[in-house]
C-alpha positions in Angstrom: -8.0 -32.3 -96.9 -11.0 -31.4 -98.9 -14.2 -33.1 -97.8 -14.9 -36.1 -99.9 -17.7 -35.3 -102.3 -20.6 -37.7 -102.8 -20.1 -37.7 -106.6 -16.8 -39.4 -106.2 -18.6 -42.4 -104.7 -21.2 -42.9 -107.4 -19.5 -42.7 -110.8 -22.4 -44.1 -112.9 -24.9 -41.4 -112.0 -23.3 -38.7 -114.1 -23.3 -40.9 -117.2 -27.0 -41.3 -117.1 -28.0 -37.7 -117.9 -29.9 -37.6 -121.2 -28.7 -35.6 -124.2 -31.0 -32.6 -125.0 -33.8 -33.6 -127.4 -33.0 -32.6 -131.0 -35.8 -31.3 -133.3 -35.8 -32.0 -137.0 -34.6 -28.5 -137.9 -31.4 -29.1 -135.9 -30.5 -32.1 -137.9 -29.6 -29.9 -140.9 -26.3 -29.1 -139.2 -23.9 -31.3 -137.3 -24.5 -31.4 -133.6 -21.9 -31.7 -130.8 -22.6 -33.4 -127.5 -20.5 -32.0 -124.7 -19.4 -34.0 -121.7 -17.6 -32.2 -118.9 -15.5 -32.9 -115.8 -14.5 -29.8 -113.8 -12.9 -28.8 -110.5 -15.0 -27.1 -107.9 -18.2 -28.6 -109.4 -20.3 -31.8 -109.4 -19.6 -32.3 -113.1 -18.1 -35.8 -113.8 -18.3 -36.8 -117.4 -21.7 -35.0 -117.3 -23.6 -34.2 -120.5 -23.6 -30.4 -120.2 -24.6 -29.1 -123.6 -25.5 -29.8 -127.2 -23.8 -27.4 -129.6 -24.6 -26.6 -133.3 -22.1 -25.7 -136.0 -22.6 -22.5 -137.8 -20.8 -20.8 -140.7 -17.7 -19.0 -139.4 -14.9 -18.8 -141.9 -11.6 -17.2 -140.9 -11.2 -16.8 -137.1 -9.3 -13.9 -135.7 -6.3 -14.3 -133.4 -8.5 -12.9 -130.6 -11.0 -15.7 -131.0 -9.7 -19.0 -129.3 -10.3 -22.1 -131.4 -9.8 -25.8 -131.5 -9.2 -26.6 -135.2 -10.1 -30.2 -136.2 -9.3 -31.7 -139.6 -10.8 -35.2 -140.1 -9.1 -35.6 -143.5 -5.7 -35.9 -141.8 -5.6 -39.4 -140.3 -2.9 -41.1 -138.3 -2.5 -44.1 -136.1 -5.2 -46.7 -135.4 -6.4 -46.7 -131.8 -6.3 -50.1 -129.9 -7.6 -49.2 -126.5 -7.3 -47.8 -123.0 -7.3 -49.7 -119.7 -5.4 -50.6 -116.5 -3.5 -53.4 -114.9 -5.2 -56.4 -113.3 -2.6 -57.1 -110.6 -2.5 -59.3 -107.6 -3.2 -56.2 -105.4 -6.3 -55.3 -107.4 -7.5 -58.9 -107.4 -7.0 -59.3 -103.6 -8.7 -55.9 -102.9 -11.6 -56.8 -105.1 -12.1 -60.2 -103.3 -12.6 -58.3 -100.0 -15.5 -56.2 -101.4 -19.2 -57.1 -101.0 -20.8 -58.6 -104.1 -22.7 -55.4 -104.9 -19.5 -53.3 -104.8 -17.7 -55.9 -107.0 -20.5 -55.5 -109.6 -20.3 -51.7 -109.3 -16.6 -51.7 -109.9 -16.8 -53.9 -113.0 -19.6 -51.7 -114.4 -17.6 -48.6 -113.6 -14.5 -49.8 -115.4 -15.9 -51.8 -118.4 -19.4 -50.8 -119.2 -19.5 -48.4 -122.2 -22.7 -46.7 -121.1 -22.6 -46.6 -117.3 -18.9 -46.8 -116.9 -15.7 -45.7 -118.8 -15.5 -48.6 -121.2 -12.0 -50.0 -120.7 -10.9 -52.4 -123.5 -7.2 -52.9 -122.6 -5.5 -54.7 -119.6 -2.1 -55.8 -118.4 -1.2 -58.4 -115.8 2.0 -59.7 -114.2 3.8 -63.0 -114.9 4.2 -64.3 -111.4 4.9 -61.7 -108.6 5.5 -57.9 -108.8 5.7 -55.2 -106.2 1.9 -55.1 -106.2 1.6 -58.7 -104.9 1.3 -59.6 -101.2 4.3 -61.9 -101.5 7.2 -62.8 -103.9 6.5 -66.0 -105.8 7.1 -67.9 -109.1 5.4 -70.7 -110.9 8.2 -73.3 -110.6 10.2 -74.9 -107.8 13.6 -73.4 -107.1 16.2 -74.7 -109.6 13.7 -76.2 -112.0 15.1 -74.9 -115.3 13.2 -77.6 -117.2 10.0 -76.0 -115.9 8.5 -79.5 -115.0 6.8 -78.1 -111.9 5.3 -75.1 -113.7 1.8 -74.3 -112.5 -0.4 -71.2 -111.8 -2.1 -72.5 -108.7 -1.1 -69.3 -106.9 -3.2 -67.2 -109.3 -6.3 -69.4 -109.0 -7.3 -67.9 -105.7 -7.6 -64.2 -106.6 -6.1 -63.1 -109.9 -7.5 -65.5 -112.4 -11.2 -65.2 -111.2 -10.7 -61.4 -111.2 -9.4 -61.3 -114.8 -12.2 -63.6 -116.0 -14.8 -61.3 -114.5 -13.1 -58.3 -116.1 -13.2 -60.1 -119.5 -16.9 -60.8 -119.0 -17.6 -57.3 -118.0 -15.9 -56.0 -121.1 -18.1 -58.2 -123.3 -15.4 -60.8 -123.8 -13.4 -58.2 -125.8 -10.5 -57.3 -123.4 -7.1 -56.9 -125.0 -4.7 -58.4 -122.4 -0.9 -58.3 -122.4 1.5 -59.7 -119.8 4.8 -58.6 -118.3 7.4 -60.2 -116.1 9.1 -58.3 -113.3 11.9 -60.8 -112.7 12.9 -64.4 -113.6 13.1 -66.9 -110.7 16.0 -66.3 -108.3 18.1 -69.3 -109.6 18.1 -67.8 -113.1 19.7 -64.5 -112.0 23.1 -63.2 -111.4 22.3 -61.9 -107.9 20.3 -65.1 -107.0 17.3 -63.0 -106.0 14.1 -61.9 -107.6 14.6 -58.5 -106.0 17.2 -55.7 -106.3 17.9 -55.9 -110.1 20.5 -58.4 -111.2 20.7 -59.9 -114.7 19.4 -63.0 -116.4 22.2 -65.6 -116.5 23.1 -66.5 -120.1 22.7 -70.2 -119.4 19.0 -69.6 -118.6 18.1 -67.5 -121.6 16.3 -70.4 -123.3 14.6 -71.6 -120.1 13.3 -68.1 -119.4 12.0 -67.8 -123.0 10.2 -71.1 -122.4 8.6 -69.7 -119.3 6.7 -67.0 -121.2 5.3 -69.7 -123.5 4.3 -71.9 -120.5 2.5 -68.9 -118.9 0.7 -67.8 -122.1 -0.4 -71.3 -123.0 -1.5 -72.1 -119.4 -3.6 -68.9 -119.1 -5.2 -69.5 -122.5 -6.0 -73.0 -121.6 -8.0 -71.8 -118.7 -9.9 -69.3 -120.7 -7.8 -66.1 -120.6 -6.7 -65.0 -124.1 -3.3 -63.2 -124.2 -2.9 -60.6 -126.9 0.7 -59.6 -126.2 3.7 -59.5 -123.9 6.5 -57.3 -122.9 10.0 -58.5 -122.6 10.7 -57.1 -119.1 9.2 -54.5 -116.9 11.6 -51.6 -116.3 14.8 -53.2 -117.5 17.0 -50.4 -116.4 15.7 -50.1 -112.8 17.3 -51.7 -109.7 14.3 -51.9 -107.5 13.7 -53.1 -103.9 11.0 -55.3 -105.4 11.1 -57.8 -108.4 13.4 -56.4 -111.1 15.9 -57.6 -113.7 18.3 -55.5 -115.8 19.0 -55.7 -119.5 21.1 -53.3 -121.6 19.8 -52.5 -125.0 22.1 -55.0 -126.5 21.1 -57.7 -124.0 17.4 -57.2 -124.7 18.0 -57.1 -128.4 19.9 -60.4 -128.3 17.4 -62.1 -126.0 14.6 -61.2 -128.4 16.3 -62.2 -131.6 18.1 -65.4 -130.4 15.7 -66.7 -127.8 12.3 -65.1 -127.1 11.3 -64.3 -130.7 12.2 -67.7 -132.1 10.7 -69.5 -129.1 7.4 -67.8 -129.5 7.4 -68.6 -133.2 8.4 -72.2 -132.7 5.5 -72.7 -130.2 2.8 -71.2 -132.5 2.7 -67.9 -130.7 4.2 -65.7 -133.4 0.8 -63.8 -133.5 1.4 -62.5 -129.9 2.4 -58.8 -129.9 5.9 -58.6 -128.6 6.7 -55.3 -126.9 10.3 -54.1 -126.0 11.6 -51.6 -123.5 8.5 -51.2 -121.1 10.2 -48.4 -119.2 10.4 -44.6 -119.1 10.4 -42.0 -121.9 13.9 -40.8 -121.0 15.8 -43.6 -122.6 13.0 -44.5 -125.0 14.7 -43.6 -128.3 18.0 -45.2 -127.4 16.4 -48.5 -126.5 14.1 -48.5 -129.5 16.9 -47.8 -131.9 19.2 -50.4 -130.3 16.6 -53.1 -130.8 14.9 -52.0 -134.0 18.1 -51.1 -136.0 18.8 -54.8 -135.9 16.5 -56.4 -138.5 16.9 -59.9 -136.9 15.5 -58.5 -133.7 13.0 -56.0 -135.2 11.2 -58.7 -137.2 9.8 -60.1 -133.9 8.9 -56.8 -132.3 5.4 -55.4 -132.6 5.9 -52.3 -130.5 7.8 -50.3 -128.0 6.3 -49.8 -124.5 6.9 -46.9 -122.2 6.1 -45.5 -118.7 5.9 -42.0 -117.3 8.2 -42.0 -114.2 11.0 -40.0 -115.8 10.1 -36.6 -114.1 13.0 -37.0 -111.6 15.4 -36.1 -114.4 14.4 -32.5 -113.8 13.0 -31.8 -117.3 9.5 -33.0 -116.6 7.7 -35.3 -119.0 9.8 -35.9 -122.2 6.9 -36.3 -124.6 9.1 -35.5 -127.6 10.9 -38.8 -127.2 7.7 -40.6 -128.1 7.5 -38.5 -131.2 11.1 -39.3 -132.1 10.5 -43.0 -132.0 7.4 -42.6 -134.1 9.3 -40.5 -136.6 12.2 -42.9 -136.8 10.2 -46.2 -136.8 6.7 -45.4 -138.1 5.9 -49.1 -138.7 6.5 -50.0 -135.0 3.6 -49.4 -132.6 3.9 -47.2 -129.5 2.1 -48.3 -126.3 2.0 -46.7 -122.9 2.3 -49.7 -120.6 2.3 -48.2 -117.1 1.8 -45.0 -115.1 0.4 -44.0 -111.7 0.6 -41.3 -109.0 3.2 -42.6 -106.5 3.6 -42.2 -102.7 0.1 -42.7 -101.6 -1.4 -40.3 -99.0 -5.2 -40.5 -98.3 -5.1 -36.8 -97.5 -4.3 -36.1 -101.1 -6.8 -38.3 -102.7 -9.0 -35.4 -103.9 -6.1 -33.2 -105.3 -7.1 -32.1 -108.8 -3.5 -32.5 -110.0 -3.9 -36.3 -110.3 -6.5 -36.1 -113.1 -4.6 -33.4 -114.9 -1.5 -35.5 -114.8 -3.3 -38.3 -116.7 -5.0 -35.9 -119.1 -1.7 -34.2 -120.0 0.1 -37.5 -120.6 -2.7 -39.1 -122.6 -3.2 -36.1 -124.9 0.6 -35.7 -125.6 1.2 -39.5 -126.0 -1.7 -39.9 -128.4 -0.6 -36.8 -130.4 2.9 -38.3 -130.7 1.7 -41.6 -132.2 0.7 -43.8 -129.2 -1.9 -46.5 -130.2 -2.8 -47.8 -126.7 -2.6 -46.5 -123.1 -2.5 -48.6 -119.9 -2.9 -47.3 -116.4 -1.3 -49.2 -113.5 -3.5 -50.9 -110.9 -7.2 -50.6 -111.6 -8.0 -50.8 -107.9 -6.1 -50.5 -104.6 -7.1 -50.5 -101.0 -7.3 -47.7 -98.5 -3.5 -47.8 -97.9 -2.6 -47.8 -101.6 -1.8 -51.5 -101.6 -1.4 -54.3 -100.9 2.3 -54.2 -101.8 4.9 -56.5 -100.3 7.7 -53.9 -100.1 5.6 -50.9 -99.0 5.6 -49.2 -102.4 2.1 -47.8 -102.0 0.5 -45.8 -104.8 -2.7 -44.2 -106.0 -5.2 -45.9 -108.3 -8.2 -44.3 -110.0 -10.4 -46.4 -107.7 -9.7 -47.1 -104.0 -11.6 -49.5 -101.8 -12.0 -49.2 -98.0 -11.8 -52.9 -97.3 -13.4 -52.4 -93.8 -16.5 -50.7 -95.1 -16.6 -51.8 -98.7 -16.9 -48.2 -99.9 -15.4 -47.3 -103.3 -13.7 -43.9 -103.9 -13.4 -42.7 -107.5 -10.5 -40.3 -107.9 -10.7 -37.5 -110.5 -8.1 -39.5 -112.5 -10.9 -42.1 -113.1 -13.0 -39.4 -114.8 -10.1 -37.9 -116.7 -9.2 -41.3 -118.2 -12.9 -41.9 -118.9 -13.0 -38.8 -121.1 -10.8 -40.8 -123.5 -11.7 -44.5 -122.9 -15.5 -44.0 -122.9 -15.7 -42.2 -126.2 -12.7 -43.2 -128.3 -13.2 -46.8 -129.3 -11.0 -49.5 -130.7 -10.4 -49.0 -134.5 -10.6 -45.2 -134.3 -8.1 -43.1 -136.3 -6.4 -40.1 -134.7 -7.1 -36.9 -136.6 -5.7 -33.4 -136.4 -6.9 -31.3 -133.4 -4.9 -28.0 -133.0 -5.3 -25.5 -130.3 -4.8 -21.7 -130.6 -4.3 -21.3 -126.9 -1.5 -22.9 -124.8 -3.9 -23.3 -121.8 -6.1 -25.7 -123.9 -4.6 -29.1 -124.7 -6.4 -31.2 -127.3 -6.4 -34.5 -129.2 -9.0 -36.0 -131.5 -10.1 -39.3 -133.1 -12.6 -40.5 -135.6 -14.4 -43.6 -134.6 -15.3 -46.4 -137.0 -19.0 -45.2 -137.0 -17.9 -41.8 -138.3 -18.3 -39.9 -135.1 -15.6 -37.4 -134.3 -14.3 -37.3 -130.7 -12.4 -34.2 -129.5 -10.9 -34.0 -126.0 -10.0 -30.5 -124.7 -8.3 -30.0 -121.3 -8.0 -26.6 -119.6 -5.1 -26.7 -117.2 -5.4 -23.0 -116.2 -7.4 -21.0 -113.6 -9.2 -19.2 -116.4 -12.6 -19.6 -117.9 -12.0 -19.7 -121.7 -14.6 -19.2 -124.4 -13.6 -21.0 -127.6 -14.9 -22.4 -130.9 -14.7 -25.9 -132.2 -13.8 -25.3 -135.8 -14.1 -27.8 -138.7 -13.9 -26.8 -142.3 -15.2 -23.3 -142.0 -18.0 -24.0 -139.5 -17.7 -23.5 -135.8 -19.6 -24.4 -132.6 -19.2 -22.0 -129.6 -18.6 -23.3 -126.1 -16.7 -22.4 -122.9 -13.9 -24.2 -121.1 -14.2 -24.1 -117.3 -11.1 -23.6 -115.2 -9.2 -26.9 -114.5 -11.6 -29.0 -116.6 -11.6 -31.6 -119.3 -14.4 -32.0 -121.9 -15.1 -34.5 -124.6 -17.0 -33.2 -127.6 -18.7 -35.8 -129.7 -19.6 -34.6 -133.2 -22.6 -36.7 -134.4 
């Protein structure tokens, strides 16, 4: 295992480096602020250069370029963030107050942190809970016993602190992992099973109860997914829906129930599972206008690599092409099978960068990581499904460890702000992946990721002018055109 470097423990220091002073002559041309994270270095979202555009014209094939065209605009960006689970909340509660403050600043502060604006949380228990629980007594289909007392100890205070740290501008959506046992065909919250037809209405009412209860206690809910991973039979909380079952539940029960209860403005998200079956599920739901009218978006995860073909990014594009008025949102992803000995492996950050660039380029409007914080074991998790998170806490010492994935995510979340429009960013080299957005203040944000062992000089080219720079091996940079 590589020795844990000090910069992984103090994420805010790199953000405080000042941009080079600009004299009046420089202001005649557009300037580019460069922020870099690179392997085998201490660079972590560090301001490494200020570039200047110069006339360049037609580049040669031997001159690597990133071509950006701000006149070609696409989807509107909503935000980037992570899940506020029971596991994250319980781990957070074990930290000293100063470390709690550090974490909130690291996640949500736009200047000293990475500026998260998006969040997800679970409707009662999921695998990243310390136990399996619901909000009603067993058999209570009328939901007369509904309460969220369980969440008051850890999760609700944690979410409220996150909202405050984000300046009361945190876009939060919610997801169920399973209905209560008595509503399911296998009489268990675990191991898959299906929602019994006689409980379709009761379960739809459950979402309404949850949303209204959370909002009453001061936690605004922006949206909801129908079901986490509806095609997976898991050892933890899970429930299976075919495409037709999810479609019919939406159009006959959940959609009308939300509307009837004054919650038609909540963004309803279907699928919430992997890219492999993404198009099939989207088309099954959205080809029915009576279901589609309730659906704001299609959510997806990244765990489909077991299929042998790697990440199927084109399936995101296919849904965007076929249903351009429906929003695409990445709802969950993490590095699985936690081993502390691998916590510094550079592949984790590159996994995030590769996914985010491809997902955004294929039309995704928002991107949600899984747990924002886990403990030194990759939990807590009541079925031993331990995973990596961008931040890990040693609950014995209070020490926080920031993985390189935290910085890779930050190259997007810190600089691309809600309301931005994606614009064209095209690379002339396969080693350099790129995406770009224009923020509402007119600043252009270009992300370039070098996934190779090579140091690659290149030019950022916009409308016949170019700024020269160098991409370090296994690095990611954000270039902000002021």
